[in-house]
Backbone as a ProteinNet text record, in pm:
[ID]
protein_1_A
[PRIMARY]
XXXXXXXXXXXXXXXXXXXXXXXXXXXXXXXXXXXXXXXXXXXXXXXXXXXXXXXXXXXXXXXXXXXXXXXXXXXXXXXXXXXXXXXXXXXXXXXXXXXXXXXXXXXXXXXXXXXXXXXXXXXXXXXXXXXXXXXXXXXXXXXXXXXXXXXXXXXXXXXXXXXXXXXXXXXXXXXXXXXXXXXXXXXXXX
[TERTIARY]
3196	3094.3	3127.3	3106	3127.5	2988.3	2976.8	2858.9	2905.4	2844	2876.8	2753.5	2765.8	2655.1	2685	2595.9	2604.9	2512.9	2559.7	2475.7	2407.3	2285.6	2205.1	2073.6	1993.5	1857.3	1756.1	1657	1568.8	1471.7	1432	1328.6	1378.5	1292.5	1321.7	1384.2	1336.2	1388.9	1541.5	1599.5	1743.3	1822.3	1757	1819.5	1952.1	1955.2	2079.1	2146.2	2152.6	2220.6	2356.2	2439.6	2579	2573.1	2474.8	2470.1	2439.6	2393	2352.6	2455.5	2578	2686	2692.4	2675.7	2679.6	2574.2	2451.4	2346	2382.6	2431.3	2475.6	2582.7	2679.4	2786.7	2731.4	2632.6	2570.6	2495.3	2425.8	2355	2450.5	2564.9	2675.6	2729.4	2753.6	2799.9	2701.6	2571	2470	2475.3	2496.1	2509.9	2631.9	2748.3	2873.2	2855.5	2782.2	2761.7	2650.4	2605.1	2512.7	2367.1	2343.6	2204.9	2136	2213.7	2164.3	2048.4	1942.5	1836.4	1829.7	1812.2	1809.6	1661.8	1621.7	1483.9	1450.8	1546.1	1513.4	1505	1399.8	1380.9	1352.6	1459	1449.8	1555.1	1540.4	1640.8	1650.3	1550.6	1545.2	1630.4	1640.6	1716.2	1675.3	1734.3	1709.6	1847.3	1841.3	1972	1956	2070.6	2078.1	2198.3	2181.4	2293.9	2334.8	2465.3	2515.6	2654.9	2709.7	2845	2924.7	3042.7	3137.6	3272.5	3325.6	3452.9	3462.2	3354.2	3356.2	3325.4	3312.2	3286.3	3138.3	3076.5	2941.2	2953.4	2866.6	2862.5	2711.7	2690.5	2563.6	2575.7	2499.9	2509.1	2378.5	2387.4	2278.4	2269.1	2144.5	2119.5	2026.3	2059.1	1964.7	1839.1	1724.8	1605.4	1570.2	1659.3	1646.3	1702.1	1688.5	1757.3	1900	1983.4	2132.5	2177.9	2117.8	2169.8	2119.7	2046.6	2007.7	2067.9	2169.1	2221.1	2263.9	2306.8	2345.4	2227.5	2104.7	1981.7	1962.8	2034.9	2033.4	2159.1	2274.5	2400.4	2419.7	2394.9	2414	2329.1	2197.5	2109.2	2144.5	2170.8	2202.3	2338.1	2434.2	2562.6	2550.3	2473.4	2449.3	2380.2	2274.4	2200.9	2286.2	2369.4	2453.3	2591.3	2612	2737.8	2856.8	2849	2955	3042.1	3173.9	3268.8	3269.8	3290.3	3296	3402.2	3513.8	3627	3586.7	3467.3	3424.5	3310.4	3289.7	3184.9	3254.2	3197	3248.4	3136.8	3156.5	3054	3101.1	3012	3044.3	2964.1	3035.3	2961.7	3029.7	2956.8	3009.2	3101.5	3200.6	3303.4	3335	3294.7	3321.1	3469	3549.9	3691.6	3777.2	3713.6	3780	3718.6	3805.5	3758.8	3664.3	3570.6	3470.9	3532.8	3483.4	3524.2	3639.9	3711.3	3826.4	3778.4	3832.2	3792.5	3907.8	3878.2	3972.5	3919.9	3998.2	3960.5	4026.9	3950.1	4009.5	3954.4	4025.3	3986.5	4008.4	3917	3919	3937	3875	3887.7	3757.5	3771	3660.4	3555.4	3439.6	3330.8	3356.1	3446.6	3481.6	3354.5	3254	3133.3	3026.2	3047.6	2950.2	2845.6	2722.4	2616.4	2586.2	2592.5	2571.2	2677.7	2801.7	2912.5	2908.7	2872.4	2863.8	2753.8	2645.5	2540.1	2591.1	2662.9	2714.5	2815.1	2907.6	3000.2	2931.7	2828.1	2751	2681.2	2617.4	2536	2618.5	2731.4	2829.4	2914.4	2932.9	3024.6	3169.8	3201.7	3336.7	3351.7	3470.4	3495.5	3581.7	3591.6	3671.5	3596.6	3571.9	3509.2	3575.5	3558.9	3619.9	3525.3	3588.7	3504.1	3558.1	3471.5	3507.3	3444.4	3530	3485.7	3491.2	3385.1	3374.5	3363.2	3464.1	3469.2	3361.4	3303	3198.9	3234.7	3357.7	3395.5	3463.7	3498.9	3477.3	3345.1	3301.8	3178.1	3208.5	3124	3145.4	3119.4	3177.5	3156.4	3009.8	2963.2	2831.3	2717.1	2751.8	2662.4	2683.6	2580.9	2606	2615.8	2671.7	2707.2	2579.7	2475.3	2352.2	2290.1	2280.2	2226.7	2313.7	2444.1	2535.3	2522.9	2519.9	2521	2384	2281.1	2145.8	2113.6	2210.2	2191.3	2208.2	2144.8	2166.4	2300.9	2358.1	2487.8	2475.8	2579.2	2572.7	2610.7	2600.2	2615.6	2747.9	2860.5	2986.8	3002.7	2951.2	2957.6	2870.1	2753.9	2660.4	2720	2801.7	2872.1	2971.8	3018.6	3119.8	3068.4	2941.1	2887	2883.8	2840.2	2823.3	2963.6	3062.8	3203.2	3250.8	3217.4	3258	3188.7	3062	2989.2	3060.7	3095.9	3160.5	3298.3	3372.9	3509	3498	3395.1	3376.3	3339.3	3248.9	3209.2	3329.2	3413.8	3531.6	3635.8	3640.2	3727.4	3677.8	3552.8	3496.3	3539.5	3524.3	3566.7	3715.9	3790.1	3939.7	3970.7	3898.6	3922.7	3900.4	3784.1	3758.2	3859.2	3894.1	3986.8	4132.3	4178.7	4323.8	4359.4	4253.7	4285.7	4286.2	4269.2	4255.4	4378.2	4494.6	4616.4	4652.1	4647.8	4672.2	4573.2	4445.5	4343	4365.1	4400.3	4429.2	4551.6	4655.8	4775.7	4746.8	4660.6	4629.2	4522.2	4414.4	4307.3	4344.9	4409.4	4437.1	4546	4625.9	4729.9	4687.3	4573.4	4522.5	4459.8	4477.8	4400.4	4267.3	4179.8	4051.6	4055.1
18448.6	18349.9	18235.5	18115.9	17997.8	17932.5	17892	17813.6	17673.9	17579	17431.6	17365.3	17311.3	17252.7	17107.1	17018.3	16876.7	16851.4	16786.6	16767	16626.8	16625.7	16504.2	16531.5	16432.2	16446.7	16435.4	16527.5	16535.9	16428.3	16348.6	16249.6	16129.3	16075.7	15965.1	15845.4	15823.5	15705.1	15716.1	15834.6	15851.6	15849.8	15834	15856.1	15776.5	15652.2	15571.9	15532.7	15630.5	15608.3	15671.3	15626.3	15680.9	15836.6	15875.5	16018.9	16110.5	16056.4	16139.1	16142	16108.9	16115.1	16253.1	16356.5	16493.9	16515.7	16463.5	16478.8	16402.4	16282.4	16202	16276.9	16337.5	16406.2	16527	16598.3	16711.5	16662.8	16549	16490.9	16464.8	16408.2	16374.5	16506.1	16603.3	16736.7	16793.1	16788.1	16843.9	16775.4	16643.1	16559.8	16613.1	16620.4	16661.5	16796.4	16884.1	17020	17034.3	16918.8	16921.7	16902.9	16838.5	16810.8	16929.9	17000.9	17112.3	17064	17140.9	17113.3	17217.7	17168	17258.7	17307.8	17401.6	17441.6	17558	17633.4	17745.6	17696.6	17727.4	17679.1	17795.6	17845	17948.9	17921.5	17996.2	17986.2	17846.2	17766.4	17629.4	17532.6	17557.1	17466.2	17473.5	17387.1	17381.8	17411	17500.8	17536.6	17580.9	17596.8	17646.7	17744.4	17853	17948.2	17925.4	17917.5	17899.2	17947.5	17947.2	17986.7	17856.3	17846.7	17735.6	17796.5	17773.6	17832.7	17981.8	18048.7	18196.2	18244.8	18150.8	18190.5	18157.2	18253.1	18229.2	18126.2	18021.6	17925.1	17894.1	17853.5	17806.8	17662.8	17574.9	17429.8	17404.7	17336.6	17338.5	17219	17194.5	17098.4	17164.5	17157.8	17208.1	17113.7	17169.8	17092.7	17075.3	17113.4	17089.1	16948.6	16904.2	16786.9	16820.3	16716.3	16734.1	16830.2	16808.1	16888.2	17035.9	17075.5	17214.8	17273.2	17210.1	17251.1	17401.3	17451.3	17591.1	17689.5	17637.8	17721.1	17742.1	17673	17702.4	17774.7	17724.4	17772	17920	17959.2	18096.8	18198.9	18175.4	18269	18283.9	18176.5	18196.5	18260.7	18227.8	18291.9	18442.5	18476.2	18619.1	18691.3	18633.3	18700.9	18725.7	18623.4	18646.5	18702.6	18741.9	18800.8	18711.5	18584.1	18486.2	18476.3	18497.6	18479.6	18335.4	18316.3	18180.6	18095	18158.4	18084.6	18040.7	18093.6	18049.7	17951	17896.3	17794.4	17658.9	17565.7	17424.7	17334.5	17260.3	17167.9	17024.4	16944.8	16806	16721.9	16631.6	16550.9	16420.6	16336.9	16206.4	16219.4	16129.9	16135.1	16003.7	15983.4	15858.6	15829.8	15936.5	15911	15865.2	15857.4	15813.9	15681.5	15593.6	15464.3	15487.6	15395.6	15406.4	15443	15543.8	15584.8	15677.1	15697.2	15789.7	15930.1	16016.8	16159.2	16246.4	16343.3	16429.7	16574.6	16666.9	16808.5	16869.7	16948.9	17024.1	17164.6	17248.5	17390.5	17430.9	17503	17560	17449.8	17335	17224.6	17221.2	17154	17147.1	17050.5	17048.4	16960.8	16813.9	16785	16641	16567.4	16633.8	16569.1	16557.6	16606.6	16597.2	16709.5	16667.5	16764.5	16866.9	16825.8	16918.7	17027.6	16983.3	17082.5	17171.4	17113.9	17194.5	17300.3	17267.7	17362	17476.6	17444.6	17543.7	17630.6	17576.8	17655.7	17757.6	17700.1	17784.5	17900.4	17867.5	17973.7	18077.1	18026.7	18119.8	18199.5	18138.7	18202.4	18181.2	18081.4	18059.2	17914.2	17859.8	17734.9	17751.7	17880.8	17910.8	17881.9	17757.5	17712.9	17583.7	17547.6	17426.2	17306	17192.7	17072.8	16963.8	16893.1	16774.2	16662.8	16591.6	16483	16346.9	16271.5	16147.5	16034.4	15945.7	15844.5	15741.4	15719	15611.6	15508.9	15528.1	15443.2	15314.2	15235.2	15249	15187.4	15223.7	15168.1	15021.5	14927	14787.2	14771.3	14671.3	14646.5	14624.7	14667.1	14644.3	14715	14825.8	14907.7	15053.3	15124.3	15256.4	15351.5	15463.3	15566.6	15610.5	15645.2	15696.7	15592.9	15473.3	15361.3	15341.1	15348.1	15319	15426.5	15550.4	15657.3	15659	15607.2	15606.7	15478.1	15382.2	15253.9	15275.6	15190.2	15189	15120.9	15144.3	15084	14932.1	14858.8	14708.9	14686	14557	14524.2	14568.6	14542.4	14575.7	14728.1	14804.6	14953.1	15005.9	14944.6	14992.4	14990.3	14890.3	14888.5	15002.7	15058.2	15162.7	15305.4	15316.9	15450.8	15554.2	15518.3	15616.2	15674.1	15582	15628	15723.5	15699.4	15780.1	15921	15920.6	16051.3	16126.3	16062.1	16134.3	16182.1	16104.7	16150.1	16272.2	16271.9	16384.1	16508.1	16492.3	16609.2	16661.4	16575.8	16614.9	16683.7	16645	16709.5	16854.3	16879.3	17016.5	17101.3	17044.4	17117.3	17142.7	17052.4	17066.2	17186	17203.5	17314.2	17448.6	17451.4	17569.5	17594.7	17489	17497.9	17527.6	17459.5	17459.2	17529.8	17565.2	17627.5	17528.9	17571.1	17483.2	17399.1	17465	17395.8	17283.3	17311	17212.6	17096.3	17131.1	17027.3	16940.9	17002.4	16923.5	16832.1	16884.4	16804.5	16682	16703	16588	16490.8	16539.1	16458.2	16387.6	16465.3	16408.6	16304	16302.5	16195.9	16066.8	16074.7	15952.8	15866.6	15740.7	15646.2	15623	15556.5	15517.5	15480.4
13684.1	13695.7	13597.4	13639	13547.2	13518.1	13392.8	13349.2	13324.5	13392.8	13376.9	13324.1	13200.2	13128.1	13092.1	13135.4	13089.6	12977.5	12870.1	12753.7	12759	12705.1	12699.5	12623.7	12621.1	12566.9	12681.4	12687.8	12802.1	12830.9	12734.7	12757.5	12838.8	12921.4	13007.4	12935.3	12817.8	12738.6	12710.5	12718.7	12695.2	12824.3	12934.8	13071.5	13084.6	13059.6	13081.8	12950.5	12857.8	12727.9	12729.1	12641.7	12632.3	12595.8	12524.3	12479.7	12594.3	12707.1	12817	12932.8	12902.5	12994.8	13065.7	12984.8	13042.8	13155.6	13126.9	13223.2	13355.3	13338.5	13458.4	13536.8	13467.1	13540.6	13615.5	13552.6	13624.4	13746.4	13737.2	13856.2	13964.8	13928.9	14028.1	14086.8	14004.6	14049.6	14147.9	14121.9	14208.1	14347.1	14342.6	14469.8	14549.6	14480.2	14546.7	14608.3	14542.1	14591.2	14697.1	14749.6	14864.5	14823.4	14710.8	14671.7	14605.2	14519.2	14440.8	14348.3	14345.3	14253.7	14136.1	14016.7	13897.3	13886	13972.3	13976.9	13886.4	13835.8	13749	13608	13537.8	13399.6	13307.8	13245.9	13148.4	13039	12928.7	12823.6	12761.9	12766.2	12716.8	12802.2	12930.2	13014.7	13161.5	13240.3	13385	13446.1	13556.7	13613.3	13754.2	13821.6	13964.5	13966.1	14027.9	14055.4	14197.9	14219.8	14360	14367.6	14488.9	14511.1	14537.4	14478.9	14507.6	14535.4	14652.4	14696.4	14664	14687.3	14670	14529.6	14437.6	14297.8	14259.1	14184.8	14138.3	14025.9	14032.3	13929.1	13895.4	13772.4	13730.9	13683.1	13736	13695.8	13619.7	13498.5	13406.3	13321.5	13269.3	13162.7	13061.4	12938.4	12837.9	12834	12810.3	12794.7	12645.6	12563.9	12418.5	12389.3	12266.4	12220.9	12206	12203	12195.2	12082.8	11966.2	11850.4	11849.8	11956.2	11979.5	12106.9	12160.9	12287.1	12290.5	12182.3	12169.2	12193.3	12171	12199.5	12344.4	12428.9	12576.3	12613.7	12567.5	12622.6	12585.2	12459.4	12414.3	12489.7	12499.8	12566.6	12716.5	12787.4	12935.8	12953	12864.7	12875	12844.2	12745.5	12709.8	12819.6	12884.6	12987.9	13108.7	13151.2	13274	13236	13110.6	13061.8	13102.8	13067.4	13095.7	12975.1	12993.7	12884.4	12836.6	12708.7	12657	12724.6	12767.1	12834	12971.8	13029.1	13155.5	13150.1	13023.5	13008.3	13006.5	13083.4	13084.4	13042.8	12934.2	12879.1	12894.2	12961.7	12980.5	12880.3	12808.7	12707.3	12678.3	12610.8	12564.7	12448.1	12439.2	12335.7	12280.7	12148.9	12081.5	12065.9	12047.2	12020.5	12134.5	12256.9	12375.9	12420.4	12476.6	12525.9	12641.5	12660.8	12765.3	12904	12963.6	13097.8	13104	12991.3	12992.5	12992	13071.4	13076.9	13035.2	12948.2	12895.7	12892.1	12941.3	12936.4	12811.8	12735.9	12632	12628.2	12548.3	12533.2	12387.3	12330.7	12194.5	12091.4	12117.4	12018.7	11932.1	11814.7	11724	11780.5	11713.9	11759.6	11733.8	11651.1	11608.3	11572.1	11513.9	11470.9	11578.8	11695.1	11802.3	11782	11756	11715.2	11832.1	11960.1	12066.3	12073.8	12055.4	12059.3	11935.4	11823.9	11699.3	11719.3	11782	11804.7	11894.9	11996.5	12091.3	12018.1	11943.2	11868.7	11772.7	11701.5	11609.2	11676.2	11791.3	11855.5	11935.4	11991.5	12061.9	11959.8	11844.8	11744.6	11776.4	11864.8	11902.2	11953.1	11952.2	12015.7	12135.5	12187.7	12302.6	12433.2	12457.7	12587.6	12622.9	12748.2	12806.6	12787.1	12756.8	12741.8	12833.2	12907.8	12978.2	12904.1	12833	12740.4	12810.6	12802.1	12870.4	12760.6	12761.7	12665.1	12666.5	12546.9	12536.6	12426.1	12362.6	12257.7	12298.8	12203.9	12057.2	12020	11901.8	11842.9	11804.2	11849.8	11808.5	11658	11601.9	11458.3	11429.4	11310	11258.6	11335.6	11412.2	11477.2	11432.1	11378.9	11340	11453.8	11432	11537.5	11610	11535.2	11601	11692.9	11644.2	11728	11853.1	11835.8	11945	12054.5	12021.5	12125.1	12200.6	12131.7	12199.2	12264.6	12261.8	12333	12488.2	12560.5	12707.1	12730.4	12847.4	12876.5	12884.5	12851.2	12874.2	13017.8	13060.6	13202.2	13256.7	13186.6	13240.1	13252.9	13155.7	13162.3	13276.6	13295.4	13391.8	13531.8	13561	13688.9	13715	13601.5	13618.2	13607.1	13555	13509.8	13626.4	13741.2	13851	13891.1	13890.5	13917.2	13813.2	13685.5	13575.5	13591.9	13624.7	13643	13755.9	13864.6	13975.8	13937	13864.8	13824.1	13732.7	13650.4	13553	13633.8	13730.6	13811	13891.3	13941.6	14014.8	13920.3	13790.7	13697.8	13676.6	13678.4	13663.6	13787.8	13899.6	14027.1	14024.2	13973.2	13968.4	13873.2	13767.3	13673.4	13754.9	13830.1	13905.9	14013.8	14089.7	14202.6	14164.6	14059.9	14028.1	13900.1	13824.8	13692.2	13582	13462	13345.7	13323.9	13320.9	13282.7	13377.6	13513.5	13609	13606	13583.6	13572.3	13452.6	13344.1	13216.9	13239.6	13301.6	13328.5	13415.8	13513.5	13603.7	13539.2	13489.7	13438.5	13310.7	13220.4	13086.7	13087.8	13189	13197.7	13256.3	13331	13388.9	13286.9	13295.7	13216.6	13287	13228.5	13272.2	13417.8
[MASK]
++++++++++++++++++++++++++++++++++++++++++++++++++++++++++++++++++++++++++++++++++++++++++++++++++++++++++++++++++++++++++++++++++++++++++++++++++++++++++++++++++++++++++++++++++++++++++++++

């Protein structure tokens, strides 16, 4: 079984902010999978269990704030006995230029509070990450303000395509395996 989690903040005011890239990618993934609804709400999150190409998967969003994402990921993974290596977390990434998608495995949090929470609660960094670029931070804007800003006009025109590409990167991991997915996705530019 695979657990696919998109990170974000649950309040409506955060809906179209850079920090909610993971939520947007999950919405796109739900659309690609035929209009899946995240109707189960347990373990501090909303999720749906389904089959994809014969494999059981859970598609999910934490209902905690970003810095408490591990409070959802660890309990649901424990309940369904999902190995950490079968967890795929989609999130925003300041270190990548806007729209660039990169898959990583066993990497540090690089200061991302949601990832730090998941590493802390799981007790390992042995999970897959689909990182969606939101950088760079413009001069004279601090990091917290930047990640919680809404997209500017030029970004807004691209964001749905970025969500879809991120969702398809997740499916590529499941379909083709981690190494092949990394080789293909990580070599592409934006």
